[in-house]
C-alpha positions as CSV (number, residue, x, y, z in Angstrom):
1,M,97.0,128.3,166.0
2,T,98.3,124.8,165.2
3,T,101.3,122.7,166.6
4,T,103.0,120.1,164.8
5,T,106.1,117.9,165.1
6,A,107.2,118.1,161.5
7,A,110.8,117.6,160.8
8,A,112.9,118.2,158.0
9,R,116.6,117.3,157.1
10,A,117.0,120.2,154.4
11,I,115.3,123.6,154.1
12,R,115.5,125.9,150.9
13,G,114.6,129.5,150.9
14,T,116.0,132.9,151.4
15,F,117.3,133.6,155.2
16,F,118.5,136.8,157.0
17,H,120.8,136.7,159.8
18,T,123.2,138.7,161.7
19,P,126.5,136.4,162.3
20,E,128.5,139.6,163.2
21,Y,127.3,142.4,165.4
22,G,126.3,145.8,163.5
23,S,126.1,143.6,160.0
24,F,123.6,141.0,158.4
25,E,123.6,138.6,155.6
26,M,121.1,137.4,153.4
27,L,121.3,133.8,152.0
28,E,119.2,134.0,149.2
29,Q,117.6,130.6,148.2
30,A,120.1,128.8,150.3
31,L,119.9,125.0,150.7
32,I,120.3,124.2,154.6
33,E,121.0,120.8,155.4
34,L,120.4,119.5,158.8
35,D,122.0,116.5,160.9
36,G,119.5,114.1,162.7
37,H,119.6,116.3,165.7
38,G,118.3,119.3,164.0
39,A,121.8,121.1,163.9
40,I,123.0,122.8,160.5
41,E,125.3,120.4,158.8
42,R,125.9,122.3,155.6
43,I,124.8,125.3,153.6
44,T,125.1,125.5,149.9
45,L,124.3,128.9,148.0
46,P,123.3,128.8,144.4
47,A,127.0,130.2,143.3
48,D,128.3,126.8,144.7
49,P,128.8,124.1,141.6
50,A,127.5,121.6,143.8
51,Y,124.2,123.3,144.3
52,P,122.0,121.9,141.4
53,E,123.1,118.2,142.5
54,R,122.5,118.8,146.3
55,L,119.1,120.3,145.8
56,R,118.3,117.5,143.3
57,A,119.1,114.8,145.8
58,A,117.2,116.8,148.6
59,R,114.1,116.5,146.3
60,E,114.5,113.2,145.4
61,A,114.7,112.4,149.2
62,N,111.6,114.3,149.7
63,E,109.9,112.0,146.9
64,R,111.0,108.9,148.9
65,E,110.5,110.4,152.6
66,P,107.9,113.1,152.4
67,G,108.8,116.1,154.6
68,Y,112.7,115.5,154.0
69,L,112.9,119.0,152.3
70,F,110.9,122.0,153.2
71,E,110.9,124.9,150.5
72,L,109.7,128.1,151.0
73,G,107.1,129.8,149.0
74,E,107.1,132.8,146.5
75,H,106.8,135.6,149.2
76,E,108.4,133.7,152.2
77,V,111.7,134.4,154.0
78,V,113.5,133.3,157.2
79,L,114.5,135.0,160.2
80,P,116.4,133.4,163.0
81,G,114.3,132.1,166.1
82,F,114.4,135.1,168.9
83,V,116.0,134.4,172.2
84,D,113.9,136.3,175.0
85,L,116.3,136.6,177.9
86,H,114.0,137.9,180.8
87,V,110.0,136.7,181.1
88,H,108.3,136.7,184.4
89,A,106.2,133.7,183.5
90,P,103.5,133.8,186.4
91,Q,102.9,137.8,185.6
92,W,101.3,136.7,182.1
93,P,97.7,137.2,183.1
94,Q,99.0,140.8,184.3
95,A,100.5,141.8,180.9
96,G,99.3,145.4,179.9
97,I,97.7,145.9,183.5
98,A,98.4,148.7,185.8
99,L,101.7,150.0,184.1
100,D,100.8,153.7,184.9
101,E,101.0,152.6,188.7
102,P,103.9,153.4,190.9
103,L,106.4,150.2,191.1
104,E,105.5,149.6,194.7
105,V,101.9,149.6,194.0
106,W,102.1,147.6,190.6
107,L,104.4,145.0,192.8
108,N,102.6,144.8,195.9
109,E,99.1,145.2,194.8
110,R,99.2,143.4,191.7
111,T,102.3,141.2,190.9
112,F,102.7,139.6,194.3
113,P,99.5,138.5,194.9
114,L,99.1,137.4,191.3
115,E,102.3,135.2,191.7
116,A,101.5,133.8,195.1
117,R,98.5,132.4,193.2
118,F,100.7,129.8,191.7
119,G,101.8,128.1,194.6
120,I,100.5,124.5,194.7
121,P,98.9,123.8,198.0
122,E,99.3,120.7,199.9
123,G,97.1,117.9,198.5
124,G,96.6,120.2,195.1
125,D,97.3,119.0,191.6
126,P,100.9,118.7,191.4
127,T,100.8,119.1,187.5
128,G,99.4,122.4,188.1
129,G,96.4,121.4,185.9
130,D,93.9,123.5,188.0
131,F,95.9,126.7,187.7
132,A,99.3,127.0,186.6
133,L,99.6,124.7,183.4
134,P,96.6,126.1,181.4
135,I,98.5,129.7,181.9
136,Y,101.9,128.5,181.1
137,L,100.9,126.6,178.0
138,D,99.3,129.6,176.8
139,L,102.2,131.9,177.3
140,V,104.7,129.5,175.8
141,G,102.4,128.9,172.9
142,T,102.0,132.8,172.4
143,L,105.7,133.4,172.7
144,L,106.4,130.6,169.8
145,S,103.6,132.3,167.9
146,R,105.6,135.5,167.9
147,G,109.1,133.8,166.9
148,T,110.6,133.2,170.5
149,T,112.2,129.8,170.2
150,T,114.4,130.2,173.3
151,C,113.3,131.7,176.4
152,V,114.8,132.4,180.0
153,Y,111.8,132.4,182.5
154,F,111.4,133.4,186.2
155,G,108.7,131.0,187.7
156,S,107.3,131.8,190.9
157,A,108.8,131.1,194.6
158,D,106.6,128.1,194.5
159,R,109.0,125.1,193.6
160,H,106.3,122.5,192.2
161,S,104.7,125.1,189.9
162,S,107.9,126.4,188.4
163,E,108.5,122.7,187.5
164,V,105.2,122.7,185.8
165,L,106.5,125.8,183.9
166,A,109.7,123.7,183.0
167,R,107.1,120.9,181.7
168,A,105.0,123.4,179.6
169,C,108.2,124.6,177.6
170,A,109.1,120.9,177.0
171,Q,105.8,120.1,176.1
172,L,105.5,122.7,173.3
173,N,109.3,122.0,172.3
174,Q,110.4,125.5,173.3
175,R,114.1,125.9,174.4
176,A,113.7,127.2,177.8
177,V,116.1,128.2,181.0
178,V,113.6,128.0,183.9
179,G,114.2,129.1,187.7
180,K,112.4,129.1,190.8
181,V,112.5,132.3,192.3
182,V,114.1,132.9,195.7
183,M,112.6,135.7,197.9
184,D,113.4,134.9,201.4
185,D,113.7,138.0,203.4
186,P,110.8,138.5,205.8
187,A,111.7,142.2,206.2
188,A,111.5,142.7,202.3
189,N,108.8,140.6,201.0
190,P,105.0,140.0,202.1
191,A,104.1,137.3,204.5
192,F,101.9,135.8,201.8
193,Y,104.5,135.3,199.5
194,R,108.1,134.5,200.4
195,D,110.4,131.4,201.0
196,A,109.9,130.2,204.6
197,S,113.4,130.6,205.5
198,P,117.0,130.8,203.6
199,E,117.6,127.1,204.3
200,Q,114.0,126.2,202.9
201,A,114.9,128.4,199.7
202,L,118.2,126.8,199.2
203,A,116.7,123.2,199.6
204,D,113.9,124.0,197.2
205,T,116.6,125.5,194.7
206,E,118.5,122.3,194.9
207,D,115.4,119.9,194.5
208,F,113.9,122.2,191.4
209,I,117.4,121.9,189.5
210,A,117.3,118.1,189.8
211,A,114.1,117.9,189.0
212,V,114.3,120.1,185.9
213,E,117.7,118.1,185.1
214,Q,115.9,114.8,185.3
215,H,113.0,115.8,183.2
216,A,115.7,117.1,180.5
217,A,117.8,114.1,180.2
218,R,114.5,111.9,179.8
219,S,113.3,114.0,176.9
220,A,116.7,114.3,175.4
221,A,116.9,110.2,175.7
222,D,113.4,110.1,173.9
223,D,113.9,112.5,171.3
224,P,117.1,113.6,169.5
225,R,115.5,117.0,168.4
226,F,114.9,118.0,171.8
227,P,115.7,121.5,172.1
228,G,117.0,121.6,175.5
229,L,115.5,122.5,179.0
230,F,117.8,123.9,181.6
231,P,117.4,125.1,185.5
232,A,118.7,128.3,186.8
233,V,119.5,129.5,190.1
234,T,117.0,132.5,190.6
235,P,117.6,135.2,193.3
236,R,114.7,137.5,192.7
237,F,117.2,140.7,193.0
238,I,119.4,141.7,196.2
239,P,116.7,143.4,197.8
240,S,114.4,140.5,198.2
241,C,117.2,138.1,199.4
242,T,119.1,137.5,202.8
243,E,122.8,137.4,202.8
244,T,122.7,133.8,203.6
245,A,120.3,133.0,200.4
246,L,122.6,135.0,198.5
247,R,125.6,133.2,199.2
248,G,124.2,129.8,199.3
249,L,122.6,130.3,195.8
250,G,126.0,131.4,194.3
251,E,127.4,128.2,195.7
252,I,124.9,126.0,194.2
253,A,125.2,127.8,191.0
254,R,129.2,126.8,191.3
255,A,128.6,123.3,192.3
256,H,125.8,122.6,189.2
257,D,127.5,124.9,186.7
258,A,124.0,126.4,186.5
259,Y,122.5,129.1,184.8
260,V,121.9,132.1,187.0
261,Q,119.2,135.0,186.5
262,S,118.6,138.1,188.6
263,H,118.1,141.8,188.4
264,C,121.0,144.1,188.4
265,D,121.1,148.0,188.6
266,E,117.4,148.3,187.2
267,S,116.3,151.4,188.9
268,Q,117.6,154.0,190.9
269,W,116.1,152.5,193.9
270,Q,117.5,148.9,193.2
271,S,121.0,150.4,193.0
272,G,120.8,152.3,196.0
273,V,119.8,148.7,198.3
274,A,123.0,147.2,197.6
275,R,124.9,150.4,198.7
276,E,123.2,150.7,201.8
277,R,123.6,147.0,202.9
278,F,127.0,146.1,201.4
279,S,128.6,149.7,200.8
280,T,129.3,148.4,197.4
281,S,127.3,148.6,193.8
282,D,124.8,145.9,192.8
283,A,127.1,144.2,190.3
284,E,130.0,144.1,192.9
285,A,127.5,142.5,195.3
286,L,126.2,140.0,193.0
287,A,129.7,139.0,192.1
288,D,130.9,138.7,195.6
289,F,128.3,136.1,196.0
290,G,129.3,134.0,193.1
291,L,126.2,135.2,191.0
292,L,128.0,137.0,188.1
293,K,129.6,134.1,185.9
294,R,129.4,132.5,182.4
295,K,125.8,131.7,182.2
296,A,124.5,134.4,184.4
297,I,122.0,136.8,182.9
298,M,121.2,140.2,184.8
299,A,118.2,142.0,183.5
300,H,118.3,145.5,182.7
301,G,121.6,147.1,183.9
302,T,120.1,150.6,183.2
303,F,122.3,152.1,186.0
304,L,125.3,150.1,185.1
305,L,128.6,152.2,185.8
306,D,131.9,151.7,184.0
307,G,133.5,149.9,186.8
308,E,130.2,147.1,187.0
309,A,130.5,146.7,183.1
310,E,134.1,145.7,183.4
311,I,132.9,143.0,186.1
312,F,130.7,142.0,183.8
313,R,133.0,141.4,180.9
314,A,135.5,139.8,183.2
315,T,133.2,137.1,184.7
316,G,131.4,136.5,181.4
317,A,127.9,137.7,182.7
318,A,125.5,138.9,180.4
319,L,122.8,141.6,180.2
320,A,119.0,141.2,179.4
321,H,118.1,144.6,177.9
322,C,114.4,145.1,178.2
323,P,113.8,148.7,176.8
324,I,110.0,148.6,177.1
325,S,109.8,147.9,180.7
326,N,112.9,150.1,181.4
327,A,110.4,152.9,180.0
328,Y,107.9,152.1,182.8
329,F,110.1,151.1,185.8
330,G,113.6,151.6,184.7
331,N,113.9,155.3,185.6
332,A,116.5,155.8,182.6
333,V,117.5,154.4,179.4
334,C,120.3,151.5,179.3
335,P,123.3,152.6,177.4
336,V,123.6,149.6,175.1
337,R,126.1,151.0,172.9
338,R,128.5,151.9,175.7
339,I,128.1,148.7,177.5
340,H,128.3,146.9,174.4
341,G,131.6,148.5,173.3
342,Q,133.0,147.8,176.9
343,G,132.8,144.0,175.8
344,V,129.8,143.1,177.7
345,T,127.3,140.3,176.1
346,I,123.9,141.9,175.8
347,G,120.4,140.3,174.6
348,L,116.8,141.4,174.8
349,G,114.2,140.6,176.8
350,T,110.4,141.3,176.8
351,D,110.2,141.4,180.9
352,I,106.7,140.2,180.8
353,S,104.9,141.9,182.3
354,G,106.8,145.0,183.4
355,G,106.9,144.8,179.5
356,F,103.4,144.5,178.1
357,S,104.3,142.8,174.7
358,P,105.2,139.2,174.2
359,S,106.8,140.0,170.9
360,L,110.8,140.7,170.7
361,Y,110.0,142.6,167.7
362,D,108.4,145.4,169.5
363,D,111.5,145.3,171.9
364,I,113.6,145.6,168.7
365,R,111.9,148.3,167.9
366,M,112.1,150.3,171.5
367,A,115.7,149.6,171.5
368,V,116.3,151.5,168.5
369,M,113.9,154.3,169.7
370,A,115.1,154.3,173.1
371,S,119.0,154.4,171.8
372,R,118.2,157.6,169.8
373,I,116.4,159.1,172.7
374,L,119.2,158.6,174.9
375,E,121.8,160.2,172.4
376,D,119.4,163.3,171.3
377,G,117.7,163.9,174.8
378,V,114.0,164.7,175.6
379,D,113.9,168.1,177.1
380,A,113.7,170.8,174.4
381,R,114.4,173.6,176.8
382,V,117.8,172.2,177.4
383,P,120.2,173.2,174.5
384,S,121.0,170.7,172.1
385,E,124.8,170.3,173.4
386,R,123.5,169.3,176.6
387,R,120.2,167.7,175.9
388,G,121.6,164.0,175.1
389,A,123.8,161.6,176.9
390,G,126.9,163.5,175.3
391,E,128.0,160.3,173.4
392,P,127.0,158.2,170.5
393,S,124.4,156.2,171.7
394,R,122.0,154.9,169.1
395,I,122.2,151.4,167.6
396,S,120.6,150.3,164.4
397,A,117.7,147.7,163.6
398,V,120.5,145.4,162.4
399,E,122.2,145.9,165.7
400,A,119.1,145.0,167.7
401,L,118.2,142.1,165.6
402,Y,121.6,140.6,166.6
403,L,120.7,141.3,170.5
404,A,117.5,139.5,170.0
405,T,119.0,136.5,168.2
406,K,122.7,135.6,168.2
407,G,123.4,138.0,171.3
408,G,121.0,136.1,173.1
409,G,122.8,132.8,172.2
410,E,125.9,134.1,173.4
411,A,124.6,135.3,176.6
412,L,123.3,131.7,177.2
413,D,126.6,130.0,175.7
414,L,124.5,128.0,173.4
415,P,124.9,127.5,169.4
416,I,121.7,129.3,168.5
417,G,120.7,132.5,166.8
418,S,122.2,132.5,163.5
419,F,122.5,130.3,160.5
420,E,125.9,128.7,160.4
421,A,127.2,125.1,160.4
422,G,127.0,123.6,163.7
423,R,124.2,125.8,165.1
424,A,120.7,124.5,165.9
425,L,118.2,125.2,163.0
426,D,115.9,127.8,164.8
427,M,113.7,129.8,162.5
428,Q,110.5,131.8,161.8
429,V,109.2,131.9,158.4
430,I,107.8,135.4,157.5
431,D,105.2,135.8,154.7
432,L,105.8,139.2,153.0
433,K,102.4,139.3,151.4
434,R,99.5,138.8,153.7
435,P,96.3,140.9,153.4
436,F,96.5,144.0,155.5
437,A,100.1,143.0,156.3
438,D,102.1,143.2,153.0
439,L,105.6,143.8,153.7
440,T,106.9,143.7,150.0
441,G,106.8,147.4,149.7
442,N,104.9,147.3,146.4
443,G,107.8,146.7,144.5
444,M,109.8,149.6,145.7
445,F,112.9,149.7,148.1
446,T,113.8,146.2,147.4
447,S,117.6,146.0,148.4
448,P,117.8,143.4,151.0
449,A,118.7,146.1,153.7
450,D,115.5,147.7,153.0
451,Q,113.4,144.5,153.2
452,L,115.0,143.4,156.3
453,E,114.4,146.6,158.1
454,R,110.8,146.7,156.6
455,I,110.2,143.1,158.2
456,L,111.6,144.4,161.7
457,Y,109.6,147.5,161.9
458,L,106.3,146.2,160.3
459,A,106.0,142.6,160.7
460,T,102.7,141.6,162.7
461,P,101.8,138.1,164.0
462,E,100.1,137.4,160.8
463,N,103.4,137.6,158.9
464,I,104.6,134.9,161.2
465,R,103.4,131.8,159.2
466,A,105.5,128.9,161.1
467,V,108.3,128.6,163.7
468,W,110.8,126.1,163.9
469,V,113.0,125.0,166.6
470,Q,115.8,122.5,166.6
471,G,115.1,121.7,162.7
472,R,111.2,120.9,163.6
473,Q,108.1,122.8,163.1
474,V,106.6,123.4,166.4
475,F,103.9,126.2,165.1
476,A,102.0,126.9,162.1
477,R,99.4,129.8,161.5
478,G,96.4,129.2,159.4
């Protein structure tokens, strides 16, 4: 893997994207021109009479200023950069480990001891260079190499190492939303890994927000193409937090107009905790604390009821659908089609490490498969008319691509995820003809729809040759 800071003002090639849910466009041999901040200024197609002159001008500018124009190769096409709405960054060393264990074993014997190691001790290296930084740089670089240009991260319960995570994202030029996790209830969290008190959790969250905002402001001042770094208020979930912390976090989120991230209705157990404590649903409790709002991303929603979906729609909160991790720990399949049809904004998340893969390609595929399983059912002993969900539930690969790109942008209220004027140019360059990773179909099934589905189902990391964020190449393979 190599990283660069190459930037361009014009890009010519074939672009696939999903500007509307349920459909896609192929912009064949389009010329996309950018402003000085890496946003799309103009898209010109070959049918436009101005196309030859604009392409000629871009090529002449490239002769004067090498790197001004980037032209794709013969077998290369472009997809938007992926938006991963849910990653537990300190769990990266655990990815693929112990997924066959019960959830309480996975959490208490694996996850919490691992996350606790990210605490920077008094007098320790404040940069996290002795432990946290190398792991976070590896994670961010890996996600970029898989086409993820924007990511929403849970840090650890330690404020300082969570700041290290934010700096790692900025260093590698990945757009990121990062939160310091709050888990303050002594009755619900291990003594070796929790906030000292609700008051300390709230103070650390305020300090974390200030530190990330300052770092982002400095970076943006130094670099007009800085893709963005945003702090998030991050209660782990209702079962891990006291009422004092939850209410205080809602107030902080409102005061700063900050992002919020947490879990909602992930499992049968989690949904039951809110009802036991507050005599209400998970979503209603989160809303009561001020934690459901525009720019709030709640992971999973597997057990979201119709009334809860209406709360999401009304508040503007979004869901991060994590189909792989739901297969291990969610106890059910999230009814994406129904919830989306109720007006809820939905994107995709890998949920590292409850989800083993750092690639949203795998979650696109799993989202489609899970939706078909939900519709058709799984137990052949049950009559077909009663075996499935009893309603249309399947989604297409194109719909899943929308969730992984523009849907994620809508969840974050950011102009990303598609190739349209005014949006950031985030892209992954896909080579369709790599050894042992040939996506050309040997000249058969060459319609744009077939080409796109073949990429979504068969692309490997070897096919992703370069990744660009905010109009700048940040990753190149080979």
